[in-house]
PDB file of N, CA, C and O in Angstrom:
ATOM      1  N   MET A   1     103.075  91.858 115.166  1.00  0.00           N
ATOM      2  CA  MET A   1     102.420  92.758 114.089  1.00  0.00           C
ATOM      3  C   MET A   1     101.191  92.468 114.321  1.00  0.00           C
ATOM      4  O   MET A   1     100.647  91.438 114.721  1.00  0.00           O
ATOM      5  N   ASP A   2     100.669  93.862 113.917  1.00  0.00           N
ATOM      6  CA  ASP A   2      99.126  94.008 113.956  1.00  0.00           C
ATOM      7  C   ASP A   2      98.587  93.770 112.393  1.00  0.00           C
ATOM      8  O   ASP A   2      99.321  93.816 111.406  1.00  0.00           O
ATOM      9  N   GLY A   3      97.165  93.510 112.376  1.00  0.00           N
ATOM     10  CA  GLY A   3      96.378  93.237 111.162  1.00  0.00           C
ATOM     11  C   GLY A   3      96.694  93.988 109.950  1.00  0.00           C
ATOM     12  O   GLY A   3      96.889  93.575 108.807  1.00  0.00           O
ATOM     13  N   GLN A   4      96.710  95.612 110.600  1.00  0.00           N
ATOM     14  CA  GLN A   4      96.737  96.562 109.635  1.00  0.00           C
ATOM     15  C   GLN A   4      98.103  96.815 108.847  1.00  0.00           C
ATOM     16  O   GLN A   4      98.257  97.238 107.701  1.00  0.00           O
ATOM     17  N   ARG A   5      99.130  96.397 109.879  1.00  0.00           N
ATOM     18  CA  ARG A   5     100.633  96.439 109.136  1.00  0.00           C
ATOM     19  C   ARG A   5     100.897  95.268 108.718  1.00  0.00           C
ATOM     20  O   ARG A   5     101.999  95.236 108.171  1.00  0.00           O
ATOM     21  N   LEU A   6     100.368  94.295 108.737  1.00  0.00           N
ATOM     22  CA  LEU A   6     100.611  93.096 107.986  1.00  0.00           C
ATOM     23  C   LEU A   6     100.087  93.103 106.481  1.00  0.00           C
ATOM     24  O   LEU A   6     100.615  92.767 105.421  1.00  0.00           O
ATOM     25  N   ASN A   7      98.600  93.719 106.874  1.00  0.00           N
ATOM     26  CA  ASN A   7      97.697  94.008 105.244  1.00  0.00           C
ATOM     27  C   ASN A   7      98.753  95.211 104.526  1.00  0.00           C
ATOM     28  O   ASN A   7      98.832  95.234 103.298  1.00  0.00           O
ATOM     29  N   ARG A   8      99.410  96.022 105.208  1.00  0.00           N
ATOM     30  CA  ARG A   8     100.266  97.384 104.327  1.00  0.00           C
ATOM     31  C   ARG A   8     101.297  96.149 103.975  1.00  0.00           C
ATOM     32  O   ARG A   8     100.985  95.847 102.823  1.00  0.00           O
ATOM     33  N   LEU A   9     101.969  95.608 104.236  1.00  0.00           N
ATOM     34  CA  LEU A   9     103.255  94.822 103.868  1.00  0.00           C
ATOM     35  C   LEU A   9     102.803  93.732 102.914  1.00  0.00           C
ATOM     36  O   LEU A   9     103.491  93.716 101.893  1.00  0.00           O
ATOM     37  N   LEU A  10     101.839  92.812 102.954  1.00  0.00           N
ATOM     38  CA  LEU A  10     101.224  92.026 102.009  1.00  0.00           C
ATOM     39  C   LEU A  10     100.804  92.761 100.604  1.00  0.00           C
ATOM     40  O   LEU A  10     100.849  92.207  99.506  1.00  0.00           O
ATOM     41  N   LEU A  11     100.383  94.123 100.845  1.00  0.00           N
ATOM     42  CA  LEU A  11      99.631  94.665  99.544  1.00  0.00           C
ATOM     43  C   LEU A  11     101.109  95.554  98.760  1.00  0.00           C
ATOM     44  O   LEU A  11     101.111  95.923  97.586  1.00  0.00           O
ATOM     45  N   GLU A  12     102.281  95.755  99.747  1.00  0.00           N
ATOM     46  CA  GLU A  12     103.623  96.392  99.361  1.00  0.00           C
ATOM     47  C   GLU A  12     104.010  95.541  98.289  1.00  0.00           C
ATOM     48  O   GLU A  12     104.155  95.893  97.118  1.00  0.00           O
ATOM     49  N   THR A  13     104.212  94.092  98.883  1.00  0.00           N
ATOM     50  CA  THR A  13     104.707  92.881  98.454  1.00  0.00           C
ATOM     51  C   THR A  13     104.440  92.817  97.146  1.00  0.00           C
ATOM     52  O   THR A  13     105.291  93.012  96.279  1.00  0.00           O
ATOM     53  N   VAL A  14     102.587  92.390  96.807  1.00  0.00           N
ATOM     54  CA  VAL A  14     102.081  92.338  95.805  1.00  0.00           C
ATOM     55  C   VAL A  14     102.211  93.509  95.057  1.00  0.00           C
ATOM     56  O   VAL A  14     102.287  93.289  93.848  1.00  0.00           O
ATOM     57  N   GLY A  15     102.272  94.927  95.454  1.00  0.00           N
ATOM     58  CA  GLY A  15     102.196  96.155  94.469  1.00  0.00           C
ATOM     59  C   GLY A  15     104.034  96.138  94.025  1.00  0.00           C
ATOM     60  O   GLY A  15     104.300  96.863  93.067  1.00  0.00           O
ATOM     61  N   ALA A  16     105.100  95.460  94.587  1.00  0.00           N
ATOM     62  CA  ALA A  16     106.186  95.442  93.714  1.00  0.00           C
ATOM     63  C   ALA A  16     106.156  94.497  92.862  1.00  0.00           C
ATOM     64  O   ALA A  16     106.546  94.693  91.711  1.00  0.00           O
ATOM     65  N   TRP A  17     105.745  93.449  93.224  1.00  0.00           N
ATOM     66  CA  TRP A  17     105.624  92.200  91.821  1.00  0.00           C
ATOM     67  C   TRP A  17     104.796  92.709  90.542  1.00  0.00           C
ATOM     68  O   TRP A  17     103.570  92.825  90.565  1.00  0.00           O
ATOM     69  N   ASP A  18     105.586  92.998  89.435  1.00  0.00           N
ATOM     70  CA  ASP A  18     105.149  93.391  88.204  1.00  0.00           C
ATOM     71  C   ASP A  18     105.512  92.554  87.266  1.00  0.00           C
ATOM     72  O   ASP A  18     106.615  92.559  86.718  1.00  0.00           O
ATOM     73  N   PRO A  19     104.466  91.684  87.002  1.00  0.00           N
ATOM     74  CA  PRO A  19     104.330  90.236  86.153  1.00  0.00           C
ATOM     75  C   PRO A  19     104.617  90.552  84.830  1.00  0.00           C
ATOM     76  O   PRO A  19     105.324  89.818  84.139  1.00  0.00           O
ATOM     77  N   PHE A  20     103.979  91.887  84.303  1.00  0.00           N
ATOM     78  CA  PHE A  20     103.718  92.165  82.973  1.00  0.00           C
ATOM     79  C   PHE A  20     104.134  93.458  82.661  1.00  0.00           C
ATOM     80  O   PHE A  20     103.612  94.120  81.763  1.00  0.00           O
ATOM     81  N   GLY A  21     105.209  93.915  83.483  1.00  0.00           N
ATOM     82  CA  GLY A  21     106.007  95.174  83.374  1.00  0.00           C
ATOM     83  C   GLY A  21     104.993  96.709  82.971  1.00  0.00           C
ATOM     84  O   GLY A  21     105.224  97.632  82.190  1.00  0.00           O
ATOM     85  N   CYS A  22     104.096  96.502  83.690  1.00  0.00           N
ATOM     86  CA  CYS A  22     103.142  97.581  83.510  1.00  0.00           C
ATOM     87  C   CYS A  22     103.216  98.894  84.334  1.00  0.00           C
ATOM     88  O   CYS A  22     102.549  99.878  84.014  1.00  0.00           O
ATOM     89  N   GLY A  23     104.141  98.877  85.525  1.00  0.00           N
ATOM     90  CA  GLY A  23     104.727  99.729  86.193  1.00  0.00           C
ATOM     91  C   GLY A  23     103.585  99.906  87.618  1.00  0.00           C
ATOM     92  O   GLY A  23     102.464  99.436  87.812  1.00  0.00           O
ATOM     93  N   ASN A  24     104.452 100.782  88.431  1.00  0.00           N
ATOM     94  CA  ASN A  24     103.894 100.684  89.583  1.00  0.00           C
ATOM     95  C   ASN A  24     102.291 101.188  89.592  1.00  0.00           C
ATOM     96  O   ASN A  24     101.796 101.921  88.736  1.00  0.00           O
ATOM     97  N   GLY A  25     101.638 100.664  90.683  1.00  0.00           N
ATOM     98  CA  GLY A  25     100.075 101.323  90.537  1.00  0.00           C
ATOM     99  C   GLY A  25      99.134 100.538  89.675  1.00  0.00           C
ATOM    100  O   GLY A  25      97.909 100.641  89.742  1.00  0.00           O
ATOM    101  N   ALA A  26      99.913  99.592  88.703  1.00  0.00           N
ATOM    102  CA  ALA A  26      99.026  99.358  87.907  1.00  0.00           C
ATOM    103  C   ALA A  26      98.050  98.052  88.045  1.00  0.00           C
ATOM    104  O   ALA A  26      97.274  97.545  87.234  1.00  0.00           O
ATOM    105  N   TYR A  27      98.425  97.676  89.513  1.00  0.00           N
ATOM    106  CA  TYR A  27      97.873  96.158  89.747  1.00  0.00           C
ATOM    107  C   TYR A  27      97.095  96.321  90.825  1.00  0.00           C
ATOM    108  O   TYR A  27      96.828  95.311  91.477  1.00  0.00           O
ATOM    109  N   GLU A  28      96.536  97.678  91.270  1.00  0.00           N
ATOM    110  CA  GLU A  28      95.520  97.889  92.742  1.00  0.00           C
ATOM    111  C   GLU A  28      94.633  97.072  93.144  1.00  0.00           C
ATOM    112  O   GLU A  28      94.575  96.645  94.297  1.00  0.00           O
ATOM    113  N   VAL A  29      93.922  96.803  92.304  1.00  0.00           N
ATOM    114  CA  VAL A  29      92.366  96.027  92.053  1.00  0.00           C
ATOM    115  C   VAL A  29      92.883  94.357  92.252  1.00  0.00           C
ATOM    116  O   VAL A  29      92.340  93.557  93.014  1.00  0.00           O
ATOM    117  N   GLU A  30      94.089  94.063  91.349  1.00  0.00           N
ATOM    118  CA  GLU A  30      94.634  92.553  91.771  1.00  0.00           C
ATOM    119  C   GLU A  30      95.181  92.306  92.945  1.00  0.00           C
ATOM    120  O   GLU A  30      95.068  91.155  93.369  1.00  0.00           O
ATOM    121  N   ALA A  31      95.869  93.257  93.721  1.00  0.00           N
ATOM    122  CA  ALA A  31      96.354  93.365  94.737  1.00  0.00           C
ATOM    123  C   ALA A  31      95.379  93.014  96.043  1.00  0.00           C
ATOM    124  O   ALA A  31      95.495  92.142  96.903  1.00  0.00           O
ATOM    125  N   ILE A  32      94.462  93.956  95.860  1.00  0.00           N
ATOM    126  CA  ILE A  32      93.393  93.297  97.206  1.00  0.00           C
ATOM    127  C   ILE A  32      92.912  92.134  96.702  1.00  0.00           C
ATOM    128  O   ILE A  32      92.548  91.474  97.676  1.00  0.00           O
ATOM    129  N   ASP A  33      92.707  91.505  95.663  1.00  0.00           N
ATOM    130  CA  ASP A  33      91.944  90.083  95.464  1.00  0.00           C
ATOM    131  C   ASP A  33      92.958  89.068  96.211  1.00  0.00           C
ATOM    132  O   ASP A  33      92.553  88.229  97.017  1.00  0.00           O
ATOM    133  N   VAL A  34      94.474  89.251  95.819  1.00  0.00           N
ATOM    134  CA  VAL A  34      95.446  88.398  96.235  1.00  0.00           C
ATOM    135  C   VAL A  34      95.524  88.553  97.455  1.00  0.00           C
ATOM    136  O   VAL A  34      95.743  87.511  98.071  1.00  0.00           O
ATOM    137  N   LEU A  35      95.371  90.011  98.408  1.00  0.00           N
ATOM    138  CA  LEU A  35      95.360  89.772  99.707  1.00  0.00           C
ATOM    139  C   LEU A  35      94.031  89.078 100.365  1.00  0.00           C
ATOM    140  O   LEU A  35      94.171  88.539 101.463  1.00  0.00           O
ATOM    141  N   GLN A  36      92.838  89.073  99.778  1.00  0.00           N
ATOM    142  CA  GLN A  36      92.042  87.944 100.491  1.00  0.00           C
ATOM    143  C   GLN A  36      92.249  86.737  99.904  1.00  0.00           C
ATOM    144  O   GLN A  36      91.461  85.850 100.235  1.00  0.00           O
ATOM    145  N   ALA A  37      93.097  86.467  99.124  1.00  0.00           N
ATOM    146  CA  ALA A  37      93.025  85.286  98.847  1.00  0.00           C
ATOM    147  C   ALA A  37      94.562  84.601  99.679  1.00  0.00           C
ATOM    148  O   ALA A  37      95.014  83.457  99.653  1.00  0.00           O
ATOM    149  N   VAL A  38      95.050  85.812 100.352  1.00  0.00           N
ATOM    150  CA  VAL A  38      96.502  85.210 101.076  1.00  0.00           C
ATOM    151  C   VAL A  38      95.567  84.821 102.536  1.00  0.00           C
ATOM    152  O   VAL A  38      96.011  83.867 103.174  1.00  0.00           O
ATOM    153  N   TYR A  39      94.333  85.493 103.079  1.00  0.00           N
ATOM    154  CA  TYR A  39      93.836  85.175 104.278  1.00  0.00           C
ATOM    155  C   TYR A  39      92.813  83.485 103.980  1.00  0.00           C
ATOM    156  O   TYR A  39      92.712  82.627 104.857  1.00  0.00           O
ATOM    157  N   ASP A  40      92.339  83.395 102.934  1.00  0.00           N
ATOM    158  CA  ASP A  40      91.895  82.017 102.395  1.00  0.00           C
ATOM    159  C   ASP A  40      92.548  80.794 102.864  1.00  0.00           C
ATOM    160  O   ASP A  40      91.974  80.004 103.614  1.00  0.00           O
ATOM    161  N   THR A  41      93.784  80.623 102.418  1.00  0.00           N
ATOM    162  CA  THR A  41      94.544  79.744 102.378  1.00  0.00           C
ATOM    163  C   THR A  41      95.824  79.310 103.024  1.00  0.00           C
ATOM    164  O   THR A  41      96.194  80.369 103.532  1.00  0.00           O
ATOM    165  N   ASP A  42      96.497  78.647 103.245  1.00  0.00           N
ATOM    166  CA  ASP A  42      97.961  78.475 103.670  1.00  0.00           C
ATOM    167  C   ASP A  42      98.618  77.445 103.235  1.00  0.00           C
ATOM    168  O   ASP A  42      99.489  76.794 103.812  1.00  0.00           O
ATOM    169  N   ASP A  43      98.093  77.294 102.005  1.00  0.00           N
ATOM    170  CA  ASP A  43      98.608  76.303 101.163  1.00  0.00           C
ATOM    171  C   ASP A  43      99.363  77.381  99.672  1.00  0.00           C
ATOM    172  O   ASP A  43      98.752  78.143  98.923  1.00  0.00           O
ATOM    173  N   ALA A  44     100.758  77.060  99.686  1.00  0.00           N
ATOM    174  CA  ALA A  44     101.148  78.023  98.672  1.00  0.00           C
ATOM    175  C   ALA A  44     100.823  77.534  97.314  1.00  0.00           C
ATOM    176  O   ALA A  44     100.674  78.509  96.577  1.00  0.00           O
ATOM    177  N   ARG A  45     100.679  76.578  96.778  1.00  0.00           N
ATOM    178  CA  ARG A  45     100.085  76.052  95.729  1.00  0.00           C
ATOM    179  C   ARG A  45      98.653  76.390  95.344  1.00  0.00           C
ATOM    180  O   ARG A  45      98.189  76.384  94.204  1.00  0.00           O
ATOM    181  N   LYS A  46      98.216  76.598  96.142  1.00  0.00           N
ATOM    182  CA  LYS A  46      96.412  76.678  95.994  1.00  0.00           C
ATOM    183  C   LYS A  46      96.631  78.404  95.584  1.00  0.00           C
ATOM    184  O   LYS A  46      96.205  78.956  94.570  1.00  0.00           O
ATOM    185  N   LEU A  47      97.455  79.053  96.745  1.00  0.00           N
ATOM    186  CA  LEU A  47      97.546  80.543  96.491  1.00  0.00           C
ATOM    187  C   LEU A  47      98.180  81.205  95.523  1.00  0.00           C
ATOM    188  O   LEU A  47      98.014  82.405  95.308  1.00  0.00           O
ATOM    189  N   ALA A  48      98.946  80.457  94.884  1.00  0.00           N
ATOM    190  CA  ALA A  48      99.508  80.745  93.326  1.00  0.00           C
ATOM    191  C   ALA A  48      98.471  80.636  92.266  1.00  0.00           C
ATOM    192  O   ALA A  48      98.100  81.482  91.452  1.00  0.00           O
ATOM    193  N   ALA A  49      98.031  79.238  92.480  1.00  0.00           N
ATOM    194  CA  ALA A  49      96.768  79.062  91.243  1.00  0.00           C
ATOM    195  C   ALA A  49      95.711  80.422  91.406  1.00  0.00           C
ATOM    196  O   ALA A  49      95.199  80.951  90.419  1.00  0.00           O
ATOM    197  N   ARG A  50      95.547  80.749  92.380  1.00  0.00           N
ATOM    198  CA  ARG A  50      94.752  81.951  92.604  1.00  0.00           C
ATOM    199  C   ARG A  50      95.346  83.097  92.202  1.00  0.00           C
ATOM    200  O   ARG A  50      94.759  83.905  91.482  1.00  0.00           O
ATOM    201  N   ILE A  51      96.772  83.293  92.708  1.00  0.00           N
ATOM    202  CA  ILE A  51      97.011  84.534  92.116  1.00  0.00           C
ATOM    203  C   ILE A  51      97.297  84.347  90.532  1.00  0.00           C
ATOM    204  O   ILE A  51      97.315  85.404  89.900  1.00  0.00           O
ATOM    205  N   GLN A  52      97.496  83.299  89.888  1.00  0.00           N
ATOM    206  CA  GLN A  52      97.591  83.162  88.609  1.00  0.00           C
ATOM    207  C   GLN A  52      96.041  83.383  87.884  1.00  0.00           C
ATOM    208  O   GLN A  52      95.954  83.852  86.749  1.00  0.00           O
ATOM    209  N   SER A  53      95.157  83.092  88.471  1.00  0.00           N
ATOM    210  CA  SER A  53      93.898  83.142  88.039  1.00  0.00           C
ATOM    211  C   SER A  53      93.625  84.439  87.840  1.00  0.00           C
ATOM    212  O   SER A  53      93.140  84.861  86.790  1.00  0.00           O
ATOM    213  N   ILE A  54      93.993  85.340  89.092  1.00  0.00           N
ATOM    214  CA  ILE A  54      93.521  86.682  88.892  1.00  0.00           C
ATOM    215  C   ILE A  54      94.103  87.631  88.084  1.00  0.00           C
ATOM    216  O   ILE A  54      93.377  88.429  87.491  1.00  0.00           O
ATOM    217  N   TYR A  55      95.417  87.677  87.955  1.00  0.00           N
ATOM    218  CA  TYR A  55      96.131  88.301  86.762  1.00  0.00           C
ATOM    219  C   TYR A  55      95.809  88.035  85.397  1.00  0.00           C
ATOM    220  O   TYR A  55      95.391  88.828  84.554  1.00  0.00           O
ATOM    221  N   GLU A  56      96.138  86.419  85.251  1.00  0.00           N
ATOM    222  CA  GLU A  56      94.945  86.361  83.737  1.00  0.00           C
ATOM    223  C   GLU A  56      94.066  86.770  83.229  1.00  0.00           C
ATOM    224  O   GLU A  56      93.899  87.187  82.083  1.00  0.00           O
ATOM    225  N   PHE A  57      93.005  86.612  84.630  1.00  0.00           N
ATOM    226  CA  PHE A  57      91.858  87.240  84.243  1.00  0.00           C
ATOM    227  C   PHE A  57      91.857  88.794  83.646  1.00  0.00           C
ATOM    228  O   PHE A  57      91.483  89.265  82.572  1.00  0.00           O
ATOM    229  N   ALA A  58      92.294  89.218  84.527  1.00  0.00           N
ATOM    230  CA  ALA A  58      92.419  90.691  84.716  1.00  0.00           C
ATOM    231  C   ALA A  58      93.144  91.191  83.393  1.00  0.00           C
ATOM    232  O   ALA A  58      92.637  92.155  82.820  1.00  0.00           O
ATOM    233  N   PHE A  59      94.339  90.587  82.841  1.00  0.00           N
ATOM    234  CA  PHE A  59      95.103  91.021  81.518  1.00  0.00           C
ATOM    235  C   PHE A  59      94.797  90.133  80.421  1.00  0.00           C
ATOM    236  O   PHE A  59      95.172  90.318  79.264  1.00  0.00           O
ATOM    237  N   ASP A  60      94.279  89.408  80.725  1.00  0.00           N
ATOM    238  CA  ASP A  60      93.991  88.381  79.524  1.00  0.00           C
ATOM    239  C   ASP A  60      95.475  87.930  78.965  1.00  0.00           C
ATOM    240  O   ASP A  60      95.668  88.027  77.753  1.00  0.00           O
ATOM    241  N   LYS A  61      96.417  87.489  79.728  1.00  0.00           N
ATOM    242  CA  LYS A  61      97.630  87.397  79.062  1.00  0.00           C
ATOM    243  C   LYS A  61      98.196  86.267  80.078  1.00  0.00           C
ATOM    244  O   LYS A  61      97.970  86.502  81.265  1.00  0.00           O
ATOM    245  N   PRO A  62      98.957  84.979  79.756  1.00  0.00           N
ATOM    246  CA  PRO A  62      99.511  83.933  80.337  1.00  0.00           C
ATOM    247  C   PRO A  62     100.371  84.506  81.645  1.00  0.00           C
ATOM    248  O   PRO A  62     100.722  85.682  81.743  1.00  0.00           O
ATOM    249  N   ILE A  63     100.623  83.569  82.542  1.00  0.00           N
ATOM    250  CA  ILE A  63     101.635  84.140  83.184  1.00  0.00           C
ATOM    251  C   ILE A  63     102.235  82.562  84.348  1.00  0.00           C
ATOM    252  O   ILE A  63     101.490  81.916  85.085  1.00  0.00           O
ATOM    253  N   PRO A  64     103.603  82.354  84.161  1.00  0.00           N
ATOM    254  CA  PRO A  64     104.206  81.136  84.689  1.00  0.00           C
ATOM    255  C   PRO A  64     103.642  80.739  86.130  1.00  0.00           C
ATOM    256  O   PRO A  64     103.667  81.473  87.117  1.00  0.00           O
ATOM    257  N   PHE A  65     103.142  79.474  86.069  1.00  0.00           N
ATOM    258  CA  PHE A  65     102.901  79.343  87.800  1.00  0.00           C
ATOM    259  C   PHE A  65     103.968  79.456  88.713  1.00  0.00           C
ATOM    260  O   PHE A  65     103.741  79.664  89.904  1.00  0.00           O
ATOM    261  N   ARG A  66     105.442  79.303  88.139  1.00  0.00           N
ATOM    262  CA  ARG A  66     106.616  79.210  89.157  1.00  0.00           C
ATOM    263  C   ARG A  66     106.612  80.998  89.494  1.00  0.00           C
ATOM    264  O   ARG A  66     106.813  81.368  90.650  1.00  0.00           O
ATOM    265  N   ASP A  67     106.437  81.731  88.696  1.00  0.00           N
ATOM    266  CA  ASP A  67     106.121  82.888  89.395  1.00  0.00           C
ATOM    267  C   ASP A  67     105.188  83.382  90.370  1.00  0.00           C
ATOM    268  O   ASP A  67     105.391  84.132  91.325  1.00  0.00           O
ATOM    269  N   CYS A  68     104.377  82.962  90.062  1.00  0.00           N
ATOM    270  CA  CYS A  68     102.990  83.090  91.081  1.00  0.00           C
ATOM    271  C   CYS A  68     103.245  82.381  92.335  1.00  0.00           C
ATOM    272  O   CYS A  68     102.832  82.899  93.373  1.00  0.00           O
ATOM    273  N   LEU A  69     103.984  81.060  92.389  1.00  0.00           N
ATOM    274  CA  LEU A  69     104.366  80.199  93.018  1.00  0.00           C
ATOM    275  C   LEU A  69     105.066  80.841  94.122  1.00  0.00           C
ATOM    276  O   LEU A  69     104.744  80.589  95.284  1.00  0.00           O
ATOM    277  N   LYS A  70     106.302  81.910  93.747  1.00  0.00           N
ATOM    278  CA  LYS A  70     107.418  82.335  94.215  1.00  0.00           C
ATOM    279  C   LYS A  70     106.805  83.801  95.320  1.00  0.00           C
ATOM    280  O   LYS A  70     107.344  84.208  96.349  1.00  0.00           O
ATOM    281  N   LEU A  71     105.781  84.229  94.779  1.00  0.00           N
ATOM    282  CA  LEU A  71     105.326  85.289  95.197  1.00  0.00           C
ATOM    283  C   LEU A  71     104.105  84.746  96.416  1.00  0.00           C
ATOM    284  O   LEU A  71     103.704  85.512  97.293  1.00  0.00           O
ATOM    285  N   ALA A  72     103.649  83.389  96.288  1.00  0.00           N
ATOM    286  CA  ALA A  72     102.828  82.860  96.985  1.00  0.00           C
ATOM    287  C   ALA A  72     103.498  82.592  98.457  1.00  0.00           C
ATOM    288  O   ALA A  72     103.015  82.753  99.578  1.00  0.00           O
ATOM    289  N   GLY A  73     104.948  82.067  97.994  1.00  0.00           N
ATOM    290  CA  GLY A  73     105.625  81.845  99.166  1.00  0.00           C
ATOM    291  C   GLY A  73     105.898  82.620 100.020  1.00  0.00           C
ATOM    292  O   GLY A  73     105.667  82.357 101.200  1.00  0.00           O
ATOM    293  N   ARG A  74     106.483  83.815  99.614  1.00  0.00           N
ATOM    294  CA  ARG A  74     106.738  85.073 100.115  1.00  0.00           C
ATOM    295  C   ARG A  74     105.215  85.845 100.925  1.00  0.00           C
ATOM    296  O   ARG A  74     105.308  86.413 102.013  1.00  0.00           O
ATOM    297  N   LEU A  75     104.479  85.778 100.501  1.00  0.00           N
ATOM    298  CA  LEU A  75     103.118  86.040 101.414  1.00  0.00           C
ATOM    299  C   LEU A  75     102.905  85.263 102.080  1.00  0.00           C
ATOM    300  O   LEU A  75     102.901  85.725 103.221  1.00  0.00           O
ATOM    301  N   LEU A  76     102.685  84.168 102.068  1.00  0.00           N
ATOM    302  CA  LEU A  76     102.333  83.029 103.018  1.00  0.00           C
ATOM    303  C   LEU A  76     103.697  83.037 104.433  1.00  0.00           C
ATOM    304  O   LEU A  76     103.494  82.746 105.612  1.00  0.00           O
ATOM    305  N   GLU A  77     105.062  83.476 103.789  1.00  0.00           N
ATOM    306  CA  GLU A  77     105.804  83.602 105.014  1.00  0.00           C
ATOM    307  C   GLU A  77     105.673  85.033 105.787  1.00  0.00           C
ATOM    308  O   GLU A  77     106.248  85.079 106.875  1.00  0.00           O
ATOM    309  N   LEU A  78     105.188  85.864 105.483  1.00  0.00           N
ATOM    310  CA  LEU A  78     104.951  87.087 105.814  1.00  0.00           C
ATOM    311  C   LEU A  78     103.778  86.956 106.724  1.00  0.00           C
ATOM    312  O   LEU A  78     103.864  87.391 107.873  1.00  0.00           O
ATOM    313  N   LYS A  79     102.606  86.346 106.261  1.00  0.00           N
ATOM    314  CA  LYS A  79     101.496  85.737 107.066  1.00  0.00           C
ATOM    315  C   LYS A  79     101.682  84.757 108.191  1.00  0.00           C
ATOM    316  O   LYS A  79     100.983  84.752 109.205  1.00  0.00           O
ATOM    317  N   GLN A  80     102.579  84.006 107.966  1.00  0.00           N
ATOM    318  CA  GLN A  80     102.928  83.360 109.001  1.00  0.00           C
ATOM    319  C   GLN A  80     103.838  83.983 110.171  1.00  0.00           C
ATOM    320  O   GLN A  80     103.597  83.847 111.371  1.00  0.00           O
ATOM    321  N   SER A  81     104.608  84.482 109.784  1.00  0.00           N
ATOM    322  CA  SER A  81     105.642  85.724 110.757  1.00  0.00           C
ATOM    323  C   SER A  81     104.492  86.210 111.752  1.00  0.00           C
ATOM    324  O   SER A  81     104.139  85.874 112.882  1.00  0.00           O
ATOM    325  N   ALA A  82     104.176  86.916 111.050  1.00  0.00           N
ATOM    326  CA  ALA A  82     102.786  87.816 111.747  1.00  0.00           C
ATOM    327  C   ALA A  82     101.845  86.991 112.650  1.00  0.00           C
ATOM    328  O   ALA A  82     101.673  87.592 113.711  1.00  0.00           O
ATOM    329  N   SER A  83     101.333  86.093 112.607  1.00  0.00           N
ATOM    330  CA  SER A  83     100.768  85.384 113.155  1.00  0.00           C
ATOM    331  C   SER A  83     101.502  84.466 114.322  1.00  0.00           C
ATOM    332  O   SER A  83     100.845  83.790 115.113  1.00  0.00           O
ATOM    333  N   CYS A  84     103.067  84.534 114.329  1.00  0.00           N
ATOM    334  CA  CYS A  84     103.729  83.857 115.262  1.00  0.00           C
ATOM    335  C   CYS A  84     103.616  84.885 116.102  1.00  0.00           C
ATOM    336  O   CYS A  84     103.109  84.544 117.171  1.00  0.00           O
ATOM    337  N   SER A  85     104.007  86.460 115.997  1.00  0.00           N
ATOM    338  CA  SER A  85     104.329  87.342 116.625  1.00  0.00           C
ATOM    339  C   SER A  85     102.925  87.772 117.417  1.00  0.00           C
ATOM    340  O   SER A  85     102.924  88.197 118.572  1.00  0.00           O
ATOM    341  N   LEU A  86     102.266  87.671 116.967  1.00  0.00           N
ATOM    342  CA  LEU A  86     100.390  87.793 117.338  1.00  0.00           C
ATOM    343  C   LEU A  86     100.563  86.752 118.555  1.00  0.00           C
ATOM    344  O   LEU A  86     100.360  87.284 119.647  1.00  0.00           O
ATOM    345  N   THR A  87     100.900  85.358 118.606  1.00  0.00           N
ATOM    346  CA  THR A  87     100.794  84.651 119.586  1.00  0.00           C
ATOM    347  C   THR A  87     101.627  84.656 120.540  1.00  0.00           C
ATOM    348  O   THR A  87     101.453  83.885 121.484  1.00  0.00           O
ATOM    349  N   SER A  88     102.431  85.298 120.515  1.00  0.00           N
ATOM    350  CA  SER A  88     104.031  85.420 121.213  1.00  0.00           C
ATOM    351  C   SER A  88     103.489  86.258 122.612  1.00  0.00           C
ATOM    352  O   SER A  88     104.294  86.596 123.479  1.00  0.00           O
TER     353      SER A  88
END
């Protein structure tokens, strides 16, 4: 999988996540920040903390860490599977 395709897939995954029930397209800025965070770490807990921070800062609402951890795990799975296909 090439980098552009991975980025689209990551952004689609983050975009489908609607932690505050704001609807499709409400998190575009946050999705870009999360995309950058995915490339900054391979640790699910660190990524989850970053996701939590991004969304709580933007919406001034608490968000459960377990929800962020679930998303972080999925995003890192996608990143890992893409990197495996790039090296094959």
